N, C-alpha and C positions, 0 to 999 in steps of 0.2 A: 593497103585492103583488093585480095583479086578480085574481078566478081562474082567468083564461085562463092568465093567465099561472103562474097553479102547475100549472096540469095541463100547460101543456106543459112546462112544469118537472119534471115525475113525466115524460113523457112522452122526452124526452132522455134523464136515470138512466139508465132504463128502456136504452134503447138500446148506450148505452156501456157500460150493465155487467152485458148480455145472460145470460148465468145464475145469474152471480153478483146479481143484483136482488134478489133474492126474501130472500136470507141479510140484504147486506147493508141493506136498508130493515128487516128484522128490527128488528136486536142497535139500528140509529139509530132507528128505532122508539120500542122499550123503555126508552131513556135522553129522550125524551120526556113516553112516554105516566108513566113512575114522578116528572117531576121532576113533570110538567103537574099531577099526585096529589098530586105532595104539594104544592103555589105553591096549589091550589086553580080551578087553570086551562084551557083547550082547550090544547089540544098542540100549534091550529096558532101560538095568543100564546106561545107559552112557545122555540118555533120560529125565529118571531118575534123576543122578547128573543134570543136565542140570536147572531142570526142581529146584529141591533144594538151589541152592549155586543165579540160577537165581530171587528165589523166584516171580518166576514164577508164575501170576494165567488167570484165564476167559484164554482168546483165543489163547492167548500165550501159555498155556498149552493145550488147547487142541490141536494145531495144532502140537502139538512139541509127545506129546506122540501120537498123529493119525498116524504120520510120523514112527515110531519107529513100531506101528503097525503095518502098509502099507509094512513094510517090514521084520516085520518078519511076514505075513499072506498076503497077495496081494488080496489085492479083484477085482472079476472079472470085 
């Protein structure tokens, strides 16, 4: 995935979730962060692995990748 696609996913997730965006991303982000720390990998790498292993599509894929982007570059 390209950076522009990742930022678009984050923007779409933010629009769809509205005020629930921050808490939802925080929850997913904690899981990604803990897993990344244990595996010695980046959050983006872990998110990509989750997407592939679980064959995520649509909304699920978007939420996981949005959380990874949010960890890497938090939105205002």
